[in-house]
N, C-alpha and C positions, 0 to 999 in steps of 0.2 A: 371057454372064454373066446370072444371074438378076436381075431388077429388082424391088425391094421398096419400098413406101411405108409409112411409120410415121406415124400420126396421134397426136400427143401429145408436147409438149416437156417433159413431167414428167421427174423423175429416172429413172423406170422406162422411159418411152418412149425417152428419150435413150440409156439403157443398152442397150436392145434394138437400137436403130438402130446403135449402136457395134459390138455383137456381129455383127450381120448384115453390116456393111460389110466384114467379113473375108472373106466368101464371096459377096457380092452387091452390086450397085449399089443404094444406098439414098438415098431422098429423105425427109427429115424434114419433115413438114408443120407449119407454124406458123400461128398465128391472124392475124398481121399481117405486112405486108411489112417493117416496121421490125424486128420480131423476127428474121425470116429474114436480113436484112442483117447484124444484130449477130452472129448465130450463125456465119454464113459468114466474117465478118471476124475474129472472135475464135478461131474453130475450136474452140470448147468452149461448153458451156452453163453460163455463169458463175453463173446464178441458182440452178439446182438441182443441178448436178454440176460445181462448179469444179475445175479442175486436170486434168480428163480430156479429152485431146485427141481431136478427131475424126479418124478415118482418112481417107485421100484419097478413098475411094469414097463418103463421106457428104456430102451437100449438103442444106442447108435451103432450103425454098421456101414461099411463101404461096399458090401457085397449085395448086389441086386438078387443074385441067385438065392442067398440065404434069406433076405428080407421079404421077397415076394412069394416064396414057396407056401402054397395053401392059404394065402391071405383071403380075408372076407371083404376087405375094402382097401383101395389105394387112394391116398389123398395127395394131390399135386399142388404144391405151394411154391412155385419158382417164378421168376420174372417172365413176362410174356415173350421176351426176345429169345429165351432158351427153352420155352415150353415144348415146342415140337421136337427138338433134339432129345429132350428128356423122355418124352413119350416113346420115341423110336427106340431109345436105349433100353427101356424096360419091357417092351413087347415080348421079346423072346422068353422072358421069365414069368410072365403073367399066367395064372391058372385060366382054365376055359371059361370060368364064370367068377366075377367079383364086381363089386360096386366101384366105379371110378368117379371120384369127386374132385372137381376143379375148385381150388381156392385162390386162383390167380385173377386179379382185377386188371385186365389189360386187353389190348387188341394186338394181333400179330401185324407188325408194320408192313411186311412184305406182301401179305395177302389181304389185309384188313379184316381178317376173320376173328370171330370170338373163339375162346379156348375150347368150347364144346364142338365147334365146327372143326377145329384142328384135330380133336379126338376122333370125330367121325371120319376124317380123312385117313387117319393112321391105324386105328384099332381094328382088330378082326371083328367080323360080323357078330360073333357070340357075345361080345361085350358092349355092343352099341345100345342095347336096351337097358343098360344099367348105369347110365351117365347121370350126373347131377352137378349142380354148381352151388357154392355157398358164398353169400355176400351180405353186406349190411354195414352199419356203423360200428366197425370192429377194429379199434386201435389196439394193436397187439399188447403194448405195455400195460394198458388199463385192464385188459382181460386177464393177463397173466397174474395180475395182482388181485384177482377175484372181485374186481369192481363190477356191479350189476350191468349186464349188457344183453342185447338181443341180436339175433341174426336170422337169416332166411335161407332155407334149402329149397332149390327148385329142381324138379325133374319131370319129364313127361311120363315117368313111371311112378305112380303114387306110392306103391309099396316100397320102392327105393327111397323116396323122400322120407317116408315114415321110419324106415330102418335107420337112416342117418340121423333123423331127429332124435330117436331114442338113444343113440350113442353119444350125442353131443349135449343134450339138454341136461341142465343141472340147476342147483339153487341160485347160481349167479350168472348162468348163461342160458337165456331162454330162446328156444329155437322154434321158428314158424316154418310152415311149408307152403309151396306154391307150385303150380304147373307151368308158370310163365318163365321158361328157361331164357328166352331171348331178352325179356324185360329185366330180369334179375341180373343177368350177365352184363347187359349194356349199362344198366344203372351203376354197377360197380366200376365199370371201365370209363364211362364218359364223365362221371362226376369228377374224376381227376383233372380233366381239362378245366372245369369251372373252378376247381380249387386253386389252380395256378393263377387264374384271373383274380380270385379273392385275395390271394397272397400279394399280387401286384397292387391291388387296392390298398392293402395294409402298408406296403412299401412306399406308396405315394403319400401316405398319411391321411387318406380319406376316412370319413366316419362310418358309423353303422348304417345310416340311411343309404349311402352309396353302396356299401357292401351287400346289404340286404336286397336292394334293387337288382344288383348285378347277379346275385345268386338266384333270385327269382327268374330273371330273364334267361339265365343259363339253364335252369330247370325246364323252362318252356322249350328251349332248343333241343335238349337231350330227349325230352319226351316226344317232340315232333319227329326226330330221327328214329327213335325207338319204335314208334307207331308205324312209320313207313317201312320198317324192317320186320314188322309182324308182332311187335310186343303189345301188351295191354296197357292202355294209358294209366290205369289206376296203380299199376306196379310202381310207377315213378312218384306216386304220392306216399309210398310205403317205405319200409326199412331199406330196401335196396336202392331207392331213389332219394327222396327228400331226407330220410334218416341218415344215410351215408353221406349225402351232400353236406348237410349241416356240420356233422362231425369233422369231415375232411377240410371244410372251408374255415373252421374256427379253431381247431385244436393246434397248439404249438407242437404236438407230436406228428402232425401231418407233413410228410416230406414234400408233397406237391404244393401245399400252401407255403412252406418255407422257401421252396425254389422260386415261387412267384414273388414272394416278399423281397428276396434278394434282387430279382429282376427289376422290381419297382424302385429299388434303392440305387439302381444304376449298374449293377454287375452284369457281365455277359453270361449267356446261357452256358457256353462252353466252360467258362471259369467255375461256375457254380457246380455243374455236373462233375467236373474233375475233382472237386473237393468233397463230394458226397459218396459215402460207401454204399448206400442203398439206391436202388433203381427208382427213378422218377417216372412212373408209368404214364403220367399225363402227357409227356413230350411226344412219345410215339402215338398215343391215342389221338392226339390232336390232328396229326397228318392223316391217320386212318379215317377219322370222322369226317374230315374235309373231303376225302375221296369218296366215301360212302354217300355223303350228302350231295355231292356233285352228280354222281351216277343216278341218284333218286330224285333230283330236283328239289331238295329240301333246303330251305333257307336257314342258315346258321351264322348270322353276323357276329355274334359274340365269339364263337369258336374260330371264325375266320380272322378276327382281330387278334386273338391270342396267337394264332399261327403266324400272322404277319410279324408280330413282336418277336416270336422265337426265331424267325428267319432273319431278323434284323432289318426288315423293310420299313418299319415304323417304330416310333418310340411309344412307351405306355401312355404318355399324355396325349399324343396325336391319336392314338387308338380310342381313348376316352372321348375326345372331341368329335371324332367321326361317328361313334355310336350315339352320342347325345344329339347329333345333328340329323339323324335318320328321321324320315317321315313317320309320325306316330301311327299306330295301327291298333287293331283289336288285340286284347291281351293274349287270347288263346288261339290266335290265327294259325291255321294249318293243322289243328288237332281236332279230330271229329268228336 
């Protein structure tokens, strides 16, 4: 049987571990021994995913040495701001060859890098040909309840993508493959920015016309940046782009949309973030996207407006007025 380790006891990390435990022996890596004991005793993650029982093949552990010994695949599902430190922590215990799958949808704020770029920075040469990323419209709670869903696995190594597809694919979780690592990774990261804006629209009490137009213009922007960074434009029309964008912008389960809604209702970003247990990836992704766009000369007015709101430089209503007053242009301007 395949042996897999999952780093991250978040709702998403726990969900992925639960899925994999149907086809693989899975070790869910915890930050503390106390957390591992609690998870093994309760046989569920009561903090982030209450009511979802662990399969028999899923065990929690706080020991990287035990968890990573002779594994076939490592799944990393931690927030982007701790991704690098987690990678550095596990390197001494990794076998010479194993698949490394990033399930983190974010950009590292200090470097503006995607997670596979961070992996390439830190991993030994023997593991760099076995990298992959998983992304798509994947709200953890729905998937944990076996509601039908789809995702996409991208890798420059086709055999790696197919291997991961085989481990995750099930009657309720349909997995597609892609070779566009850049596009799939950026789609999952940048859509969080647009979800904040969609939530702001909800908070301001605007209707579906406003929200749909905003989402569409946001999609154009993230596609434009993605193409400038080497992604395929069609990827942003697929599961990792439009699919994930719709789910994140409309679902009440989306923390980025919720964060934006509270902004639209007048709460400060600092106050909202302090009240939330989960990380709002769109906040850091916004500043990273602004930096990347500036360096590449890519126009991203929607993202810039969200950034100005987060910085407290303008109000949501002022941002809307500025966007609506812009000179009209071609719909797909800047995308070849």
